[in-house]
C-alpha positions in Angstrom: 77.4 89.7 128.1 76.5 91.2 124.8 78.2 94.2 123.2 75.1 96.2 122.1 77.0 99.0 120.2 79.7 96.8 118.7 83.2 98.0 118.2 84.9 99.0 114.9 88.0 97.2 113.8 90.0 97.2 110.6 90.9 94.5 108.1 92.4 94.2 104.6 88.9 94.3 103.2 88.0 97.4 105.2 86.5 98.3 108.5 83.5 96.6 110.2 81.5 97.1 113.3 81.8 93.8 115.2 79.4 92.6 117.8 80.2 90.0 120.5 78.1 88.0 123.0 79.4 85.7 125.8 82.9 85.8 124.4 82.0 85.0 120.8 81.7 87.2 117.7 78.1 87.1 116.6 77.9 89.7 113.9 80.0 91.9 111.7 78.2 94.9 110.2 79.5 97.3 107.5 81.3 100.4 108.9 78.8 103.2 108.8 81.3 105.6 107.1 81.9 103.3 104.1 79.7 104.1 101.1 80.7 100.8 99.3 81.6 98.4 102.1 82.9 94.9 101.4 80.7 92.0 102.2 83.6 89.8 103.2 83.3 90.5 106.9 79.8 88.9 107.1 81.4 85.4 107.5 83.6 86.4 110.5 81.5 84.7 113.2 81.6 81.4 111.5 85.3 81.7 110.5 86.7 82.8 113.9 84.9 80.1 115.8 85.3 77.4 113.1 86.2 73.8 113.9 89.2 74.1 111.6 90.9 76.4 114.1 94.3 75.1 115.3 93.5 74.5 119.0 96.9 73.5 120.4 100.5 73.3 119.3 100.8 70.2 117.1 103.6 68.2 115.7 103.3 65.8 112.8 103.5 62.2 114.0 105.6 61.0 111.1 108.1 63.8 111.6 108.6 62.7 115.2 109.5 59.3 113.8 112.0 60.8 111.4 109.8 60.6 108.3 110.3 63.7 106.1 107.6 62.8 103.5 104.6 64.9 104.5 102.0 62.6 103.1 100.1 65.2 101.0 98.6 66.6 104.2 97.1 63.3 105.3 99.5 62.5 108.2 98.1 63.0 111.7 99.4 65.4 114.4 100.2 65.0 118.0 98.9 67.8 120.2 101.3 68.8 123.0 101.8 71.6 125.6 103.3 74.9 124.5 106.6 74.4 126.3 107.2 71.0 124.8 106.4 72.2 121.3 108.6 75.3 121.6 111.4 73.1 123.0 111.2 70.8 120.0 111.0 73.6 117.5 113.9 75.5 119.1 116.0 72.4 119.1 115.4 71.8 115.4 116.1 75.4 114.5 119.3 75.3 116.5 120.4 72.0 114.9 119.9 73.4 111.4 121.8 76.6 112.2 124.8 74.6 113.7 124.9 72.0 110.9 123.9 74.0 107.8 124.0 77.7 108.8 121.4 80.4 108.6 121.6 80.3 104.9 119.7 77.0 105.0 116.6 78.7 106.6 113.9 80.1 104.3 111.9 82.7 106.1 110.6 84.6 103.2 107.0 83.7 104.1 104.2 85.6 102.3 100.6 86.5 103.1 98.1 89.1 104.2 97.2 88.0 107.7 96.5 91.3 109.5 96.1 95.0 108.7 97.5 95.9 112.1 100.9 97.6 112.4 102.4 95.5 115.2 100.8 92.0 114.6 102.2 91.7 111.1 103.1 88.0 110.9 105.8 88.3 108.3 107.4 91.2 110.2 107.4 89.3 113.4 109.0 86.3 111.7 111.7 88.3 110.0 112.6 90.1 113.2 112.9 86.8 115.0 115.1 85.3 112.3 117.3 88.3 112.1 117.8 88.2 115.8 119.2 84.6 115.5 121.5 85.2 112.5 119.3 85.8 109.4 117.5 83.8 106.7 117.0 83.5 103.0 114.4 86.1 102.0 112.2 86.7 99.0 112.0 89.5 96.5 108.8 90.8 94.9 105.2 89.7 95.2 102.9 87.1 93.6 100.6 90.0 92.7 102.8 92.0 90.4 106.4 90.8 90.1 106.8 91.7 86.5 105.4 95.2 87.1 107.8 95.7 90.1 110.8 94.9 87.8 109.7 96.7 84.6 108.5 100.0 85.9 112.0 100.9 87.2 113.5 100.0 83.8 110.9 102.1 81.9 110.3 105.0 84.2 113.0 104.7 86.8 110.4 104.4 89.5 109.5 101.6 91.9 105.9 100.2 91.6 104.7 101.8 94.8 106.1 105.2 94.0 104.7 105.0 90.5 101.2 103.9 91.6 100.8 106.2 94.5 102.9 109.3 93.6 103.3 109.4 89.8 100.4 108.0 87.8 97.1 109.9 87.4 94.7 109.8 90.4 91.1 109.1 90.0 90.1 112.7 90.5 92.1 113.6 87.5 90.7 110.8 85.4 87.1 111.8 86.3 87.9 115.4 85.5 90.0 115.1 82.3 90.0 111.6 80.9 87.7 111.0 77.9 88.8 107.4 77.1 90.0 104.9 79.7 91.3 101.8 78.0 91.6 99.1 80.7 93.7 96.0 79.7 92.4 93.4 82.1 89.5 95.6 83.1 88.8 97.4 86.3 86.9 95.0 88.6 85.4 96.4 91.8 85.5 93.0 93.5 89.3 93.3 93.6 89.0 96.8 95.0 87.4 95.4 98.2 90.9 95.0 99.5 93.7 97.3 100.5 96.9 96.5 102.3 96.4 98.6 105.4 92.6 98.6 105.5 90.2 101.4 104.7 87.4 103.3 106.2 85.7 104.2 102.9 86.1 102.2 99.7 86.5 104.6 96.7 86.9 102.8 93.4 83.2 102.2 92.7 82.4 105.8 93.6 85.1 107.0 91.1 83.8 104.7 88.4 80.2 106.0 88.9 81.5 109.5 88.6 83.4 108.7 85.4 80.2 107.1 83.9 78.1 110.1 85.0 80.3 112.6 83.2 80.1 110.6 80.0 83.5 109.0 80.0 84.2 105.9 77.8 85.6 102.9 79.6 87.0 100.2 77.3 87.3 96.8 78.9 90.0 94.8 77.0 89.5 91.4 78.6 88.5 87.8 78.0 85.6 88.4 80.5 82.9 91.0 80.3 82.5 91.0 84.1 86.0 92.4 84.5 84.5 96.0 84.3 81.3 97.7 85.2 78.2 97.3 83.0 78.6 100.7 81.3 82.0 99.8 79.8 82.5 98.8 76.2 83.8 95.2 76.1 86.6 94.3 73.6 86.9 90.5 74.0 90.5 89.4 73.6 92.4 86.0 73.5 94.1 85.5 76.9 97.9 86.3 76.7 97.6 88.3 73.5 97.5 91.8 75.0 101.0 92.7 73.7 100.1 91.8 70.1 96.9 93.9 70.4 98.9 96.9 71.8 101.4 96.5 68.9 98.5 96.6 66.5 97.2 99.8 68.0 100.7 101.3 67.9 101.1 100.3 64.2 97.8 102.0 63.5 99.1 105.2 65.0 102.1 105.0 62.7 100.0 104.2 59.7 97.6 107.1 60.2 100.3 109.6 61.1 99.1 110.1 64.7 102.3 109.5 66.6 103.5 112.4 68.7 107.1 112.4 67.5 107.8 115.7 69.4 107.0 114.0 72.7 109.0 111.0 71.8 112.0 113.1 70.9 111.8 115.2 74.1 110.9 112.6 76.6 111.9 109.1 75.5 114.9 107.2 74.2 115.0 104.3 71.7 111.8 104.8 69.7 113.6 104.3 66.4 114.7 100.8 67.5 111.1 99.9 68.5 109.7 101.5 65.3 111.8 99.3 63.1 110.4 96.2 64.9 106.9 97.5 64.7 107.0 98.2 61.0 108.7 94.9 60.3 112.1 96.2 59.1 113.9 93.6 61.1 111.8 90.5 60.6 109.7 91.3 57.6 106.5 91.2 59.7 104.6 94.4 60.1 102.7 94.4 63.4 99.6 95.9 61.8 96.0 95.6 62.7 95.5 92.5 60.6 98.5 90.8 62.2 97.2 91.7 65.7 93.7 90.6 64.8 94.9 87.1 63.9 96.6 86.7 67.3 94.2 88.6 69.6 90.8 87.8 68.1 90.0 91.5 68.0 88.8 92.5 64.5 91.1 94.8 62.6 88.4 97.3 62.2 87.9 97.4 66.0 91.7 97.9 66.5 91.7 100.8 63.9 88.7 102.4 65.5 90.1 102.2 69.0 93.5 103.6 67.9 91.7 106.6 66.3 89.7 107.2 69.5 92.8 107.0 71.7 94.6 109.5 69.4 91.8 112.0 69.3 90.7 112.0 72.9 92.4 112.4 76.3 93.3 108.8 76.9 94.5 106.9 80.0 95.9 103.4 79.3 95.4 101.3 82.5 96.7 97.8 83.0 95.4 95.3 85.6 97.9 93.2 87.5 96.4 90.0 86.1 97.7 90.8 82.6 101.4 90.6 83.8 100.9 87.3 85.7 101.5 85.4 82.6 104.4 84.0 80.6 106.4 87.0 79.2 104.3 89.3 81.4 106.9 91.9 81.2 106.0 92.7 77.6 102.5 94.0 77.9 103.6 96.5 80.5 106.4 97.8 78.2 104.2 97.8 75.2 101.4 99.8 77.0 103.9 102.4 78.3 105.3 102.7 74.8 101.8 103.1 73.3 101.1 105.9 75.8 104.4 107.6 74.9 103.4 107.4 71.2 100.1 109.2 72.0 102.2 111.9 73.7 99.8 112.3 76.7 102.0 111.1 79.5 102.2 113.9 82.1 99.0 115.5 80.9 96.0 115.6 83.3 94.0 112.4 82.8 96.4 111.0 80.2 99.2 108.5 79.9 99.7 105.1 81.5 98.8 103.7 84.9 98.4 100.3 86.6 96.4 98.8 89.5 93.3 100.9 89.1 90.7 98.7 90.9 93.3 96.0 91.6 93.2 97.2 95.2 91.3 100.2 96.5 94.6 102.1 96.8 95.0 102.3 93.0 94.6 105.9 91.7 94.7 107.6 95.1 97.5 109.9 93.8 100.2 111.6 95.9 99.5 111.4 99.6 101.2 112.6 102.7 103.7 109.9 103.3 103.4 109.6 107.1 106.2 107.5 108.4 106.7 105.5 111.5 104.6 102.8 113.1 106.4 99.8 111.5 108.0 97.0 113.5 111.8 97.2 113.1 112.9 93.9 111.5 116.6 94.5 112.0 119.4 93.6 109.6 119.6 90.3 107.8 123.2 89.0 107.7 122.2 86.4 105.0 122.4 88.2 101.7 120.7 85.4 99.6 117.3 86.1 98.2 115.0 84.4 95.7 112.2 85.8 93.4 109.1 85.1 95.5 107.4 82.8 93.0 110.5 80.5 92.6 110.1 78.8 96.0 109.4 75.4 94.5 112.3 75.7 92.1 114.5 76.6 95.1 113.4 73.6 97.2 113.6 71.1 94.3 116.9 72.3 92.8 119.5 73.4 95.5 122.7 74.6 93.9 121.1 75.1 90.5 122.0 78.3 88.6 119.3 80.7 87.4 119.1 84.2 86.0 117.1 87.1 87.4 117.0 90.7 86.1 120.5 90.5 84.6 122.0 88.6 87.6 123.4 85.1 87.6 122.3 83.4 90.8 122.3 80.0 92.5 119.4 78.5 94.5 120.4 77.8 98.2 120.0 74.5 99.9 117.1 75.0 102.3 116.7 72.7 105.3 114.1 74.7 107.3 111.1 76.6 106.1 109.3 78.9 108.5 105.9 80.4 107.4 103.6 82.8 109.3 100.5 84.5 108.1 100.1 83.0 104.7 99.1 80.0 102.7 101.4 79.1 99.7 99.0 76.3 98.8 96.6 79.2 97.8 98.9 81.5 95.8 101.6 79.2 94.3 101.1 77.4 91.0 101.2 73.7 90.2 100.4 72.4 93.7 101.3 68.8 93.1 104.8 70.1 92.1 104.8 72.2 95.3 104.0 69.1 97.3 107.0 67.4 95.9 109.1 70.4 96.8 107.6 70.6 100.2 109.0 67.2 101.1 112.6 68.4 100.6 113.3 70.4 103.8 114.2 68.7 107.1 111.5 70.7 108.9 108.6 73.1 108.1 107.3 75.3 110.9 104.0 77.2 110.4 102.0 79.7 112.5 98.4 79.8 111.5 94.9 80.2 113.1 93.4 77.5 110.8 94.3 74.1 109.5 95.0 75.3 106.0 96.6 73.1 103.3 99.9 74.6 104.3 99.4 73.9 108.0 98.4 70.3 107.2 101.7 69.9 105.3 103.9 71.3 108.1 105.9 69.4 110.7 105.3 71.8 113.6 102.1 74.0 113.8 101.7 76.8 116.3 98.1 78.1 116.8 98.1 81.8 116.1 95.4 84.3 117.1 93.3 86.1 114.6 93.2 90.0 114.5 90.0 89.9 116.6 91.8 88.2 119.5 94.5 90.9 120.0 95.0 94.6 120.2 96.6 96.7 117.5 96.2 99.9 115.4 95.8 100.2 111.6 96.8 102.9 109.2 96.8 102.7 105.4 99.1 105.4 103.8 96.5 106.1 101.1 93.6 106.4 103.5 92.6 109.1 106.0 91.2 106.7 108.6 93.2 105.7 111.7 91.8 102.7 113.6 92.3 101.3 117.1 91.9 97.5 116.7 90.5 96.3 120.0 90.8 92.8 121.4 87.2 91.7 120.8 87.4 88.2 122.2 89.9 86.0 124.1 92.2 83.8 122.0 90.5 80.7 120.8 91.8 77.4 122.2 95.4 77.9 123.2 96.2 80.3 120.4 99.0 82.9 121.0 100.0 86.0 119.1 102.8 85.6 116.6 105.0 87.9 118.7 104.5 85.7 121.8 105.3 82.5 119.7 108.5 84.0 118.5 109.4 85.4 121.9 109.2 81.9 123.2 111.5 80.6 120.5 113.9 83.5 120.9 114.2 82.8 124.6 115.2 79.2 123.9 117.8 80.3 121.4 119.4 83.0 123.5 117.8 86.0 121.7 114.9 87.0 123.8 116.3 90.4 124.8 117.3 91.2 121.2 113.8 90.2 120.0 111.7 92.0 122.7 114.1 94.9 123.7 112.5 94.4 127.1 109.0 95.3 125.9 105.8 93.2 126.1 103.1 93.5 123.4 101.5 96.5 125.0 104.8 98.2 125.2 105.6 97.6 121.6 102.2 98.9 120.4 102.7 102.0 122.4 106.2 102.5 121.0 105.1 102.0 117.4 102.1 104.3 117.8 104.2 107.1 119.4 106.7 106.7 116.6 103.8 107.1 114.1 102.5 110.1 116.0 105.9 111.8 116.1 106.5 111.3 112.4 103.0 112.6 111.7 103.7 115.7 113.7 106.8 116.3 111.7 104.6 116.4 108.6 102.2 118.9 110.3 99.5 116.2 110.9 97.9 116.0 114.3 97.3 112.5 115.6 95.6 111.9 119.0 97.3 110.0 121.8 96.8 106.3 122.0 94.4 106.4 124.9 92.2 108.9 123.1 92.3 106.8 119.9 91.2 103.8 122.0 88.3 105.7 123.5 87.2 107.0 120.1 87.9 103.7 118.3 88.7 105.6 115.0 89.6 109.0 113.8 90.1 110.9 110.6 93.5 112.4 110.0 94.7 115.0 107.5 96.1 112.7 104.8 94.9 114.9 101.9 96.8 114.5 98.6 99.9 116.7 98.3 99.5 119.7 96.1 102.9 119.2 94.5 103.2 118.6 90.8 103.5 115.0 89.9 106.8 113.5 88.8 105.5 112.9 85.2 103.9 116.3 84.9 107.2 118.0 85.9 109.1 115.7 83.7 106.9 116.5 80.7 107.1 120.2 81.4 111.0 120.2 81.4 112.6 116.8 81.0 116.1 118.3 81.4 115.3 120.0 84.7 113.3 117.1 86.0 114.8 113.9 84.5 113.5 110.5 85.4 115.8 108.3 87.4 116.5 106.0 84.4 120.0 105.7 82.9 119.0 108.1 80.1 116.8 110.4 82.3 114.0 109.6 79.9 111.2 107.1 79.4 113.0 104.1 78.1 111.2 102.7 75.0 114.5 100.9 74.4 116.5 99.9 77.4 120.2 99.3 77.0 120.2 97.7 80.4 117.8 95.0 79.4 119.4 94.6 76.0 122.8 94.0 77.7 121.3 91.1 79.7 121.5 89.1 76.5 118.3 87.3 76.9 117.3 85.8 73.6 113.6 86.5 74.2 114.0 90.3 74.6 116.0 92.6 72.4 115.6 95.7 74.6 112.2 96.9 73.7 108.6 95.5 73.8 108.1 92.5 71.6 105.4 89.9 71.0 106.4 86.5 72.2 103.9 83.7 71.8 103.3 81.9 75.1 104.1 78.2 75.4 100.5 77.5 76.3 97.7 79.7 74.7 94.8 79.3 72.3 97.2 79.7 69.4 98.9 76.4 70.2 96.0 74.4 71.7 96.3 70.6 71.1 95.4 68.0 73.7 94.1 70.8 76.0 92.0 73.2 73.9 90.8 75.7 76.7 92.6 78.5 78.3 92.2 78.7 82.1 92.2 82.1 83.9 92.2 82.2 87.7 91.2 85.6 89.0 90.8 86.7 92.6 87.6 85.6 94.3 84.9 88.1 95.2 83.8 86.6 98.6 87.1 86.7 100.4 90.7 87.9 100.3 92.9 85.2 98.8 91.9 82.1 100.8 91.1 83.8 104.1 87.9 82.8 105.9 87.6 79.9 103.4 86.9 77.3 106.1 83.5 79.0 106.9 82.7 79.9 103.3 83.1 76.3 102.2 80.5 75.2 104.7 77.7 77.2 103.0 75.3 75.0 101.0 76.4 74.4 97.4 79.5 76.6 97.8 82.1 74.0 96.9 83.4 73.0 94.6 83.9 76.5 93.1 82.1 77.6 90.0 83.9 77.6 86.7 82.6 80.0 84.0 82.4 78.5 80.5 80.9 79.8 77.3 77.6 78.0 76.3 79.1 76.9 73.0 81.9 75.1 74.8 79.4 73.6 77.3 77.1 72.3 74.5 80.0 70.7 72.7 80.8 68.7 75.8 77.3 68.0 77.1 77.8 70.3 80.1 74.7 71.9 81.5 74.6 74.9 83.8 75.3 73.8 87.4 76.8 70.4 86.3 79.6 68.9 88.3 82.7 68.9 86.1 86.4 68.0 86.1 88.9 70.5 84.9 92.1 68.8 84.0 95.5 68.8 82.3 98.8 66.9 82.7 99.5 68.8 86.0 96.3 67.8 87.8 92.5 67.6 88.1 90.0 69.5 90.1 86.3 69.4 90.6 84.2 72.5 89.8 80.6 73.5 89.2 79.8 74.7 85.6 78.4 78.2 85.2 77.4 78.8 81.6 77.7 82.4 80.5 78.2 84.3 77.2 80.2 86.9 79.1 83.4 84.9 78.6 85.3 84.4 75.4 84.7 81.0 73.8 87.7 78.7 74.5 88.2 80.3 78.0 87.4 79.0 81.5 87.3 81.3 84.5 87.9 79.5 87.8 88.6 81.9 90.7 91.3 81.2 93.3 90.6 80.8 97.0 89.4 77.3 97.6 91.5 75.3 100.0 93.5 72.6 98.4 91.9 69.3 99.4 92.8 66.4 97.1 91.0 63.0 97.3 92.8 59.7 97.4 93.4 59.9 93.6 95.0 63.3 93.9 92.0 65.1 92.5 91.3 68.4 94.2 87.7 68.4 95.5 87.2 72.1 96.2 88.0 73.7 92.9 91.5 75.1 93.4 92.8 76.3 90.0 96.4 76.1 91.1 96.3 72.4 90.7 96.3 73.2 87.0 98.5 76.3 86.6 102.1 76.3 85.4 105.0 77.0 87.7 107.4 78.8 85.5 108.8 82.3 85.6 107.4 85.1 83.5 110.9 85.3 81.9 114.5 85.6 83.2 113.8 89.3 83.7 111.2 89.2 86.5 110.8 85.5 87.2 107.2 86.3 88.3 104.3 83.9 88.5 102.5 82.8 85.3 99.1 81.6 86.6 97.3 83.0 83.6 99.2 80.9 81.1 97.6 77.5 81.3 95.7 75.2 78.9 93.2 72.7 80.2 90.1 70.7 79.2 86.8 70.1 81.0 84.4 67.2 81.1 81.1 66.4 82.8 81.1 63.7 85.5 
């Protein structure tokens, strides 16, 4: 039978009306309420029913023989019944717990598999592992590790609290901002996504309103396409943002435009930073000429931009991509310091913000924080954690000491890795190194709907359902839409929900009652929804009963922004009465906490540190590779179907025509991008909208090396460096990589 009207469901890229016929998804149309819907959902029919779906529980043949080397994903698998596969997995989990303890299990996992509140793969995995004694977890995200560490040091606020409840919302920017300076740009393709889904994308609408009122958007980026067409492009050398910001700061000092009254009232440590800026300590003034030599931005442009920022209401925005680089902590600190020098922090439409356009949640402003609806994960008895992007370091170097945000730590000895709802062979760097690390554990267990690169390199693979094969509900805290997510089709093959997979393992390990609390899936969804409904009522927000929501499919709830004064506005008005939760109660231009860490690369304020790999040190590899998010999917989701489209793979790499001409590369030519870490194929796209010396190769292609180890799909993480941003945040540094390119 066909579903003539379709049913609405939610996803990380927004809602869609999905149509089915004879048990198959046949079409996914944009949600009619969305003025700027994402096109990602168009590929759902092909992806959900793709031949790369994991059909049955599968165990790697070599692992059954005792071979731990995972063969770079080329080993074959033995399909088996669910009971047998669960028995094997439970026996191995039990063995590792007995012999090595729960501290030998890495269950950090990572990924965006579902916008639903109950069928959250990581949450299900963490609950299961906590029920059997705990696991080694991760801290931070691949998206913004440096931001997550630095904002508490500078402003005393966590990243989520800063972005949602502190920085200026889009409505204030449209109303009051005259100059929006966007380091890394504001790219609406990134704003397709939002953690809990959305019913109406907003970022493009806000940008159109900002343009219509005559606002100036300055795109400081190596790529013109990082911002809308109306923006003013300031091309910059990748990795040099801190130097450029210091040049702007010096220009404010030179022209007497620093707001010293604001600095005295609301910050600490400016004198220490000022001495560095003016060159008192090292004899090097960080002036516009100095910054121009590093950043490639002419000194006159720097001076003109500094004057405009000082004479107009200015918002300094930073994209997350800027801090995914070596020493990525520094541009955040430098930008916040520059905003403090301008003295506009806490004024409507002024100051510093991050993540505008990085997801559609950026700039939503203070919202009703409606609690409830989250799966309880329990308490983890294992206290060991690692920075999320240091997983390969951990696997390769058990027992090795390392430093993180002022702490001395030691990597654990991991014997079991459990992963659900994610694909580290998408988001991790230096994939050949990750493959070497992946061979270290005794066992790797993966839940996944598809045969991703991660699943192909596991020992035990359980087929998981997609969000379209199970019931759930979705609610994003920054969005007024509440969705029932209906089960649109039956599970494909023998796929099971993550909850059912872990219930089966828990039963075999004596923890079924603790894991399920006597509830089935329907019971859990009902409990979580009622919890959300009760918490909403406490906030004065009416939410319909679950049966009514199911009947209506979706509803709008009153999640309007709170009218309360923002944290920074109150702080600016009276910093003594409303101090920030920093050690000083002020914005920390100089941080005694960071200075006390004793890290030789950071004296306690923002500084320029030349990256190990950048265009200022090019030698054998003269081109800087940048690897932004793709525009046709979220991370690598749905890639199996996208890769089938004619001419879609390998991925396109953007290159300046001058660089192409010097290498005999024509538009559309098949090329190899390479360095000492690896080689990948790509298809050249010649464009003057990228800085000479820079290549742009988006992420998202599934890692599929040929017999010589050359990736055939165009995955840039074959080439990227796997080092931490610094000892402060230990975040990923995907944007700090030198390569070369050749026609083949």
